[in-house]
C-alpha positions as CSV (number, residue, x, y, z in Angstrom):
1,X,123.0,57.6,98.0
2,X,123.1,59.9,95.0
3,X,119.5,61.0,95.0
4,X,116.8,61.9,97.4
5,X,114.3,59.3,98.5
6,X,110.5,59.7,98.3
7,X,110.4,60.6,102.0
8,X,112.7,63.6,101.5
9,X,110.6,64.9,98.6
10,X,107.3,64.4,100.7
11,X,108.8,66.3,103.5
12,X,109.8,69.1,101.2
13,X,106.4,69.3,99.7
14,X,104.7,69.4,103.1
15,X,107.1,72.1,104.3
16,X,106.4,74.2,101.2
17,X,102.7,73.8,101.6
18,X,102.9,74.9,105.2
19,X,104.8,78.0,104.2
20,X,103.1,79.0,101.0
21,X,99.5,78.3,101.7
22,X,99.0,80.8,104.7
23,X,101.2,83.4,103.0
24,X,99.0,83.1,99.9
25,X,95.9,83.6,102.0
26,X,97.3,86.8,103.6
27,X,98.4,88.1,100.3
28,X,95.0,87.5,98.7
29,X,93.3,89.3,101.5
30,X,95.6,92.2,100.7
31,X,94.6,92.3,97.1
32,X,97.9,90.6,95.9
33,X,97.5,87.5,93.7
34,X,98.1,84.3,95.8
35,X,100.6,83.0,93.3
36,X,103.1,85.6,94.6
37,X,103.4,83.5,97.7
38,X,105.7,81.1,95.7
39,X,108.3,83.9,95.7
40,X,108.5,83.7,99.5
41,X,110.8,80.6,99.2
42,X,113.4,82.6,97.2
43,X,115.9,83.9,99.8
44,X,116.4,87.5,98.9
45,X,112.9,88.0,97.4
46,X,111.1,87.1,100.6
47,X,112.9,90.0,102.4
48,X,111.9,92.5,99.7
49,X,108.3,91.1,99.9
50,X,108.3,91.7,103.7
51,X,109.3,95.3,103.2
52,X,106.7,95.8,100.4
53,X,103.9,94.3,102.5
54,X,104.9,96.5,105.5
55,X,104.7,99.8,103.5
56,X,101.9,99.3,100.9
57,X,98.4,100.6,101.4
58,X,96.2,97.8,102.9
59,X,92.5,97.5,101.7
60,X,91.3,98.5,105.1
61,X,93.2,101.8,104.7
62,X,90.9,102.7,101.7
63,X,87.6,102.3,103.7
64,X,86.1,105.7,104.4
65,X,85.3,106.3,108.1
66,X,81.7,105.9,109.1
67,X,80.1,108.8,111.0
């Protein structure tokens, strides 16, 4: 019982996909490369990213108002 079985690794892979894929889509819509989503599984970095996303200028903020 020293190592993890194939089922353990499969569950981890599915869990990572379910976390990283939607965050990558959100980040790419914001103009941030989707690969940055891999940093969301790092414990302290995900909190920093949350604050960065909360306070950066979003692409819809740059659209001039139509009159």
